[in-house]
A tleap script that builds the chain and sets N, CA, C and O, in Angstrom:
source leaprc.protein.ff14SB
mol = sequence {
  NMET SER GLU GLN PHE ASN GLU THR MET LYS
  PHE ASN PRO LEU LYS GLU ASP LYS LYS LYS
  ILE GLN ASP ILE LEU SER GLU VAL TYR LYS
  ALA LEU LYS GLU LYS GLY TYR ASN PRO GLU
  ASN GLN LEU ILE GLY TYR ILE LEU SER GLY
  ASP PRO THR TYR ILE THR SER TYR LEU SER
  ALA ARG THR LEU ILE ARG GLN VAL ASP ARG
  ASP GLU LEU LEU GLU GLU ILE LEU ASN PHE
  TYR MET LYS SER HIE GLY VAL SER CGLU
}
set mol.1.N position { 168.901 180.265 37.737 }
set mol.1.CA position { 168.306 180.092 36.360 }
set mol.1.C position { 168.824 181.330 35.729 }
set mol.1.O position { 168.808 182.391 36.353 }
set mol.2.N position { 169.340 181.231 34.369 }
set mol.2.CA position { 169.702 182.237 33.537 }
set mol.2.C position { 168.790 183.429 33.286 }
set mol.2.O position { 167.583 183.247 33.125 }
set mol.3.N position { 169.282 184.532 33.251 }
set mol.3.CA position { 168.255 185.705 33.107 }
set mol.3.C position { 167.938 185.825 31.671 }
set mol.3.O position { 167.091 186.658 31.347 }
set mol.4.N position { 168.516 185.090 30.756 }
set mol.4.CA position { 168.260 185.217 29.244 }
set mol.4.C position { 166.813 184.453 29.221 }
set mol.4.O position { 166.116 184.696 28.236 }
set mol.5.N position { 166.407 183.754 29.984 }
set mol.5.CA position { 165.044 183.100 29.851 }
set mol.5.C position { 164.041 183.956 30.462 }
set mol.5.O position { 162.880 183.569 30.332 }
set mol.6.N position { 164.242 185.044 31.105 }
set mol.6.CA position { 163.209 185.764 31.721 }
set mol.6.C position { 162.792 187.199 30.832 }
set mol.6.O position { 162.011 188.091 31.161 }
set mol.7.N position { 163.523 187.075 29.734 }
set mol.7.CA position { 163.098 188.124 28.756 }
set mol.7.C position { 162.306 187.779 27.631 }
set mol.7.O position { 162.536 186.761 26.978 }
set mol.8.N position { 161.318 188.624 27.347 }
set mol.8.CA position { 160.401 188.289 26.075 }
set mol.8.C position { 161.420 188.567 24.858 }
set mol.8.O position { 162.205 189.511 24.766 }
set mol.9.N position { 161.199 187.431 23.877 }
set mol.9.CA position { 161.922 187.546 22.728 }
set mol.9.C position { 160.798 187.863 21.732 }
set mol.9.O position { 159.602 187.616 21.886 }
set mol.10.N position { 161.381 188.441 20.701 }
set mol.10.CA position { 160.522 188.830 19.474 }
set mol.10.C position { 161.090 188.120 18.211 }
set mol.10.O position { 162.227 188.332 17.791 }
set mol.11.N position { 160.233 187.289 17.661 }
set mol.11.CA position { 160.564 186.439 16.574 }
set mol.11.C position { 160.108 187.385 15.155 }
set mol.11.O position { 159.000 187.888 14.972 }
set mol.12.N position { 161.080 187.446 14.404 }
set mol.12.CA position { 160.775 188.039 12.953 }
set mol.12.C position { 161.095 186.981 11.949 }
set mol.12.O position { 162.280 186.739 11.718 }
set mol.13.N position { 160.239 186.389 11.388 }
set mol.13.CA position { 160.492 185.414 10.221 }
set mol.13.C position { 161.265 186.077 9.115 }
set mol.13.O position { 161.079 187.252 8.798 }
set mol.14.N position { 162.053 185.362 8.594 }
set mol.14.CA position { 162.850 185.970 7.352 }
set mol.14.C position { 161.995 186.177 6.256 }
set mol.14.O position { 160.998 185.461 6.350 }
set mol.15.N position { 162.006 186.840 5.314 }
set mol.15.CA position { 161.387 186.903 4.030 }
set mol.15.C position { 161.283 185.829 3.311 }
set mol.15.O position { 160.222 185.591 2.734 }
set mol.16.N position { 162.488 184.885 3.202 }
set mol.16.CA position { 162.494 183.586 2.509 }
set mol.16.C position { 161.290 182.796 3.181 }
set mol.16.O position { 160.444 182.260 2.466 }
set mol.17.N position { 161.230 182.736 4.526 }
set mol.17.CA position { 160.397 182.015 5.153 }
set mol.17.C position { 158.763 182.267 4.852 }
set mol.17.O position { 157.921 181.370 4.813 }
set mol.18.N position { 158.516 183.700 4.649 }
set mol.18.CA position { 157.301 183.969 4.281 }
set mol.18.C position { 156.834 183.661 2.930 }
set mol.18.O position { 155.705 183.259 2.647 }
set mol.19.N position { 157.948 183.918 1.993 }
set mol.19.CA position { 157.784 183.471 0.468 }
set mol.19.C position { 157.485 181.958 0.577 }
set mol.19.O position { 156.471 181.560 0.005 }
set mol.20.N position { 158.233 181.092 1.229 }
set mol.20.CA position { 157.880 179.728 1.327 }
set mol.20.C position { 156.513 179.348 1.813 }
set mol.20.O position { 155.880 178.398 1.351 }
set mol.21.N position { 156.113 180.094 2.717 }
set mol.21.CA position { 154.631 179.653 3.358 }
set mol.21.C position { 153.645 180.240 2.367 }
set mol.21.O position { 152.529 179.723 2.429 }
set mol.22.N position { 153.809 181.276 1.397 }
set mol.22.CA position { 152.920 181.677 0.613 }
set mol.22.C position { 153.057 180.661 -0.560 }
set mol.22.O position { 151.999 180.351 -1.107 }
set mol.23.N position { 154.191 180.104 -1.022 }
set mol.23.CA position { 154.222 179.153 -1.940 }
set mol.23.C position { 153.653 177.806 -1.755 }
set mol.23.O position { 153.174 177.115 -2.654 }
set mol.24.N position { 153.751 177.482 -0.456 }
set mol.24.CA position { 153.195 176.138 0.098 }
set mol.24.C position { 151.645 176.292 -0.030 }
set mol.24.O position { 150.971 175.460 -0.636 }
set mol.25.N position { 151.132 177.358 0.549 }
set mol.25.CA position { 149.788 177.449 0.572 }
set mol.25.C position { 149.104 177.611 -0.838 }
set mol.25.O position { 147.938 177.246 -0.991 }
set mol.26.N position { 149.794 178.131 -1.808 }
set mol.26.CA position { 149.447 178.352 -3.149 }
set mol.26.C position { 149.423 176.945 -3.907 }
set mol.26.O position { 148.503 176.642 -4.668 }
set mol.27.N position { 150.488 176.130 -3.642 }
set mol.27.CA position { 150.545 174.727 -4.127 }
set mol.27.C position { 149.343 173.884 -3.451 }
set mol.27.O position { 148.500 173.277 -4.111 }
set mol.28.N position { 149.381 173.931 -2.137 }
set mol.28.CA position { 148.300 172.929 -1.553 }
set mol.28.C position { 146.864 173.454 -2.210 }
set mol.28.O position { 146.004 172.657 -2.583 }
set mol.29.N position { 146.729 174.778 -2.294 }
set mol.29.CA position { 145.315 175.232 -2.680 }
set mol.29.C position { 145.069 174.691 -4.044 }
set mol.29.O position { 143.994 174.226 -4.423 }
set mol.30.N position { 146.259 174.800 -4.814 }
set mol.30.CA position { 145.924 174.232 -6.198 }
set mol.30.C position { 145.531 172.805 -6.223 }
set mol.30.O position { 144.525 172.447 -6.835 }
set mol.31.N position { 146.340 171.921 -5.535 }
set mol.31.CA position { 146.101 170.596 -5.425 }
set mol.31.C position { 144.799 170.214 -5.198 }
set mol.31.O position { 144.165 169.398 -5.866 }
set mol.32.N position { 144.365 170.913 -4.101 }
set mol.32.CA position { 142.839 170.652 -3.506 }
set mol.32.C position { 142.034 171.088 -4.615 }
set mol.32.O position { 141.144 170.325 -4.991 }
set mol.33.N position { 142.202 172.211 -5.211 }
set mol.33.CA position { 141.201 172.614 -6.154 }
set mol.33.C position { 141.152 171.659 -7.456 }
set mol.33.O position { 140.134 171.433 -8.111 }
set mol.34.N position { 142.350 171.177 -7.693 }
set mol.34.CA position { 142.172 170.287 -9.098 }
set mol.34.C position { 141.803 168.848 -8.570 }
set mol.34.O position { 141.520 168.027 -9.442 }
set mol.35.N position { 141.770 168.462 -7.336 }
set mol.35.CA position { 140.999 167.215 -6.923 }
set mol.35.C position { 139.652 167.426 -6.685 }
set mol.35.O position { 139.024 166.418 -6.362 }
set mol.36.N position { 138.931 168.653 -6.771 }
set mol.36.CA position { 137.573 168.884 -6.628 }
set mol.36.C position { 137.153 169.243 -5.235 }
set mol.36.O position { 135.964 169.395 -4.954 }
set mol.37.N position { 138.043 169.368 -4.430 }
set mol.37.CA position { 137.751 169.825 -2.987 }
set mol.37.C position { 137.564 171.394 -2.987 }
set mol.37.O position { 137.932 172.177 -3.862 }
set mol.38.N position { 136.969 171.647 -1.917 }
set mol.38.CA position { 136.667 172.973 -1.616 }
set mol.38.C position { 138.126 173.403 -0.791 }
set mol.38.O position { 138.299 172.941 0.336 }
set mol.39.N position { 139.012 174.175 -1.316 }
set mol.39.CA position { 140.189 174.584 -0.641 }
set mol.39.C position { 139.974 175.210 0.622 }
set mol.39.O position { 140.620 174.857 1.609 }
set mol.40.N position { 139.279 175.941 0.657 }
set mol.40.CA position { 139.092 176.841 1.871 }
set mol.40.C position { 138.559 175.993 3.253 }
set mol.40.O position { 138.986 176.166 4.395 }
set mol.41.N position { 137.537 175.055 2.840 }
set mol.41.CA position { 136.975 174.354 3.915 }
set mol.41.C position { 138.312 173.223 4.302 }
set mol.41.O position { 138.561 172.918 5.469 }
set mol.42.N position { 138.974 172.767 3.302 }
set mol.42.CA position { 139.888 171.715 3.711 }
set mol.42.C position { 141.015 172.342 4.458 }
set mol.42.O position { 141.393 171.782 5.487 }
set mol.43.N position { 141.621 173.485 4.044 }
set mol.43.CA position { 142.521 174.150 4.947 }
set mol.43.C position { 142.198 174.690 6.251 }
set mol.43.O position { 143.038 174.810 7.143 }
set mol.44.N position { 140.875 175.045 6.371 }
set mol.44.CA position { 140.323 175.262 7.554 }
set mol.44.C position { 140.242 174.314 8.572 }
set mol.44.O position { 140.544 174.527 9.746 }
set mol.45.N position { 139.705 172.943 7.965 }
set mol.45.CA position { 139.662 171.810 8.666 }
set mol.45.C position { 141.156 171.279 9.195 }
set mol.45.O position { 141.311 170.650 10.242 }
set mol.46.N position { 142.084 171.601 8.393 }
set mol.46.CA position { 143.608 171.089 8.725 }
set mol.46.C position { 143.898 172.044 9.838 }
set mol.46.O position { 144.234 171.534 10.907 }
set mol.47.N position { 143.818 173.462 9.754 }
set mol.47.CA position { 144.484 174.204 10.709 }
set mol.47.C position { 143.697 174.019 12.058 }
set mol.47.O position { 144.296 174.028 13.134 }
set mol.48.N position { 142.435 173.863 11.973 }
set mol.48.CA position { 141.744 173.632 13.358 }
set mol.48.C position { 142.081 172.297 13.921 }
set mol.48.O position { 142.264 172.219 15.136 }
set mol.49.N position { 142.174 171.327 13.236 }
set mol.49.CA position { 142.432 170.114 13.798 }
set mol.49.C position { 143.728 169.313 13.897 }
set mol.49.O position { 143.919 168.355 14.647 }
set mol.50.N position { 144.701 169.917 12.916 }
set mol.50.CA position { 145.989 169.331 12.732 }
set mol.50.C position { 145.800 167.942 12.109 }
set mol.50.O position { 146.691 167.124 12.336 }
set mol.51.N position { 144.863 167.604 11.431 }
set mol.51.CA position { 144.811 166.288 10.908 }
set mol.51.C position { 145.128 166.418 9.352 }
set mol.51.O position { 144.394 167.011 8.562 }
set mol.52.N position { 146.170 165.863 9.062 }
set mol.52.CA position { 146.658 165.974 7.660 }
set mol.52.C position { 145.839 165.318 6.532 }
set mol.52.O position { 146.025 165.471 5.325 }
set mol.53.N position { 144.966 164.614 7.088 }
set mol.53.CA position { 143.941 163.892 5.989 }
set mol.53.C position { 142.889 164.914 5.408 }
set mol.53.O position { 142.122 164.605 4.496 }
set mol.54.N position { 142.909 165.996 5.929 }
set mol.54.CA position { 142.170 167.094 5.362 }
set mol.54.C position { 142.782 167.610 4.020 }
set mol.54.O position { 142.034 168.152 3.207 }
set mol.55.N position { 144.149 167.459 3.750 }
set mol.55.CA position { 144.754 167.819 2.556 }
set mol.55.C position { 145.147 166.618 1.813 }
set mol.55.O position { 145.682 165.651 2.355 }
set mol.56.N position { 144.866 166.696 0.532 }
set mol.56.CA position { 144.985 165.737 -0.476 }
set mol.56.C position { 146.667 165.468 -0.453 }
set mol.56.O position { 147.478 166.338 -0.136 }
set mol.57.N position { 147.016 164.093 -0.852 }
set mol.57.CA position { 148.346 163.793 -1.196 }
set mol.57.C position { 148.768 164.082 -2.670 }
set mol.57.O position { 149.916 163.926 -3.085 }
set mol.58.N position { 147.849 164.464 -3.320 }
set mol.58.CA position { 147.971 164.823 -4.745 }
set mol.58.C position { 149.048 165.904 -4.910 }
set mol.58.O position { 149.062 166.837 -4.107 }
set mol.59.N position { 149.844 165.845 -5.783 }
set mol.59.CA position { 151.017 166.791 -5.965 }
set mol.59.C position { 151.876 166.953 -4.825 }
set mol.59.O position { 152.677 167.887 -4.795 }
set mol.60.N position { 151.765 165.976 -3.711 }
set mol.60.CA position { 152.650 166.159 -2.499 }
set mol.60.C position { 152.135 167.206 -1.625 }
set mol.60.O position { 152.874 167.655 -0.749 }
set mol.61.N position { 150.985 167.630 -1.765 }
set mol.61.CA position { 150.433 168.687 -0.995 }
set mol.61.C position { 150.420 168.547 0.409 }
set mol.61.O position { 150.676 169.484 1.166 }
set mol.62.N position { 150.082 167.219 0.844 }
set mol.62.CA position { 149.981 166.818 2.319 }
set mol.62.C position { 151.563 166.927 3.000 }
set mol.62.O position { 151.817 167.275 4.153 }
set mol.63.N position { 152.410 166.580 2.082 }
set mol.63.CA position { 153.990 166.590 2.503 }
set mol.63.C position { 154.282 168.336 2.714 }
set mol.63.O position { 154.830 168.834 3.697 }
set mol.64.N position { 153.848 168.946 1.726 }
set mol.64.CA position { 154.211 170.382 1.811 }
set mol.64.C position { 153.675 171.110 2.794 }
set mol.64.O position { 154.317 172.010 3.336 }
set mol.65.N position { 152.297 170.764 3.169 }
set mol.65.CA position { 151.696 171.604 4.163 }
set mol.65.C position { 152.262 171.211 5.621 }
set mol.65.O position { 152.230 172.094 6.478 }
set mol.66.N position { 152.795 169.904 5.970 }
set mol.66.CA position { 153.245 169.662 7.065 }
set mol.66.C position { 154.747 170.112 7.373 }
set mol.66.O position { 155.386 169.770 8.368 }
set mol.67.N position { 155.214 170.972 6.301 }
set mol.67.CA position { 156.717 171.583 6.501 }
set mol.67.C position { 156.219 172.813 7.339 }
set mol.67.O position { 157.070 173.271 8.102 }
set mol.68.N position { 155.072 173.391 7.336 }
set mol.68.CA position { 154.923 174.705 8.139 }
set mol.68.C position { 154.069 174.437 9.202 }
set mol.68.O position { 153.127 173.646 9.158 }
set mol.69.N position { 154.465 175.216 10.317 }
set mol.69.CA position { 153.638 175.004 11.461 }
set mol.69.C position { 152.312 175.587 11.470 }
set mol.69.O position { 152.303 176.762 11.102 }
set mol.70.N position { 151.047 175.031 11.828 }
set mol.70.CA position { 149.869 175.597 11.663 }
set mol.70.C position { 149.708 176.970 12.248 }
set mol.70.O position { 149.027 177.787 11.629 }
set mol.71.N position { 150.279 177.299 13.395 }
set mol.71.CA position { 150.259 178.710 13.834 }
set mol.71.C position { 151.020 179.678 12.704 }
set mol.71.O position { 150.538 180.772 12.411 }
set mol.72.N position { 152.051 179.261 12.194 }
set mol.72.CA position { 152.634 180.036 11.059 }
set mol.72.C position { 151.540 180.386 9.786 }
set mol.72.O position { 151.314 181.436 9.185 }
set mol.73.N position { 151.002 179.090 9.669 }
set mol.73.CA position { 149.912 179.161 8.516 }
set mol.73.C position { 148.820 180.063 8.971 }
set mol.73.O position { 148.401 180.801 8.079 }
set mol.74.N position { 148.329 180.173 9.979 }
set mol.74.CA position { 147.441 181.146 10.465 }
set mol.74.C position { 147.761 182.411 10.501 }
set mol.74.O position { 147.022 183.321 10.127 }
set mol.75.N position { 148.957 182.545 10.983 }
set mol.75.CA position { 149.565 183.900 11.066 }
set mol.75.C position { 149.732 184.575 9.682 }
set mol.75.O position { 149.447 185.765 9.543 }
set mol.76.N position { 150.176 183.851 8.700 }
set mol.76.CA position { 150.462 184.199 7.347 }
set mol.76.C position { 149.098 184.712 6.827 }
set mol.76.O position { 148.952 185.874 6.448 }
set mol.77.N position { 148.107 183.796 6.825 }
set mol.77.CA position { 146.836 184.175 6.454 }
set mol.77.C position { 146.079 185.528 6.921 }
set mol.77.O position { 145.460 186.359 6.256 }
set mol.78.N position { 146.351 185.448 8.301 }
set mol.78.CA position { 145.809 186.803 8.991 }
set mol.78.C position { 146.508 188.047 8.645 }
set mol.78.O position { 145.887 189.109 8.614 }
set mol.79.N position { 147.862 187.976 8.362 }
set mol.79.CA position { 148.724 189.132 7.942 }
set mol.79.C position { 148.235 189.497 6.657 }
set mol.79.O position { 147.976 190.683 6.455 }
set mol.80.N position { 148.055 188.576 5.675 }
set mol.80.CA position { 147.627 188.827 4.239 }
set mol.80.C position { 146.274 189.514 4.514 }
set mol.80.O position { 146.187 190.704 4.211 }
set mol.81.N position { 145.390 188.994 4.965 }
set mol.81.CA position { 144.039 189.697 5.210 }
set mol.81.C position { 144.260 191.084 5.560 }
set mol.81.O position { 143.854 191.973 4.812 }
set mol.82.N position { 144.975 191.382 6.820 }
set mol.82.CA position { 144.827 192.638 7.300 }
set mol.82.C position { 145.720 193.557 6.252 }
set mol.82.O position { 145.357 194.719 6.073 }
set mol.83.N position { 146.710 193.127 5.662 }
set mol.83.CA position { 147.452 193.951 4.518 }
set mol.83.C position { 146.319 194.373 3.548 }
set mol.83.O position { 146.081 195.562 3.339 }
set mol.84.N position { 145.692 193.462 3.016 }
set mol.84.CA position { 144.724 193.646 1.937 }
set mol.84.C position { 143.503 194.599 2.263 }
set mol.84.O position { 142.846 195.225 1.431 }
set mol.85.N position { 143.336 194.589 3.548 }
set mol.85.CA position { 142.254 195.497 4.013 }
set mol.85.C position { 142.812 196.925 4.670 }
set mol.85.O position { 142.058 197.724 5.226 }
set mol.86.N position { 144.125 197.107 4.535 }
set mol.86.CA position { 144.753 198.358 4.792 }
set mol.86.C position { 144.681 198.504 6.468 }
set mol.86.O position { 144.630 199.638 6.945 }
set mol.87.N position { 144.678 197.566 7.169 }
set mol.87.CA position { 144.854 197.465 8.505 }
set mol.87.C position { 146.126 197.467 9.043 }
set mol.87.O position { 146.400 198.191 10.000 }
set mol.88.N position { 147.043 196.629 8.453 }
set mol.88.CA position { 148.298 196.502 8.650 }
set mol.88.C position { 149.437 197.245 7.829 }
set mol.88.O position { 149.143 197.733 6.738 }
set mol.89.N position { 150.625 197.335 8.285 }
set mol.89.CA position { 151.633 197.974 7.510 }
set mol.89.C position { 152.043 197.378 6.135 }
set mol.89.O position { 152.914 197.926 5.460 }
savepdb mol mol.pdb
quit
């Protein structure tokens, strides 16, 4: 077995990827709000279950949200929260 698979790798998403995730979350939030849904509840339901029907297809929100891995969504939300509370760099 190759030695390269025995080392822990560190993943650093590109700035463009983070911006894309922020843009997607904003667009999906906007679509949910415009359709009369509670965006926080719907996004939590989607992140926890993986069921895309929590996200409206209005404004292609469902297609957009599925472009990002749920773990990445959760990471982005957590990073934003931590930064806004002065906990993270």
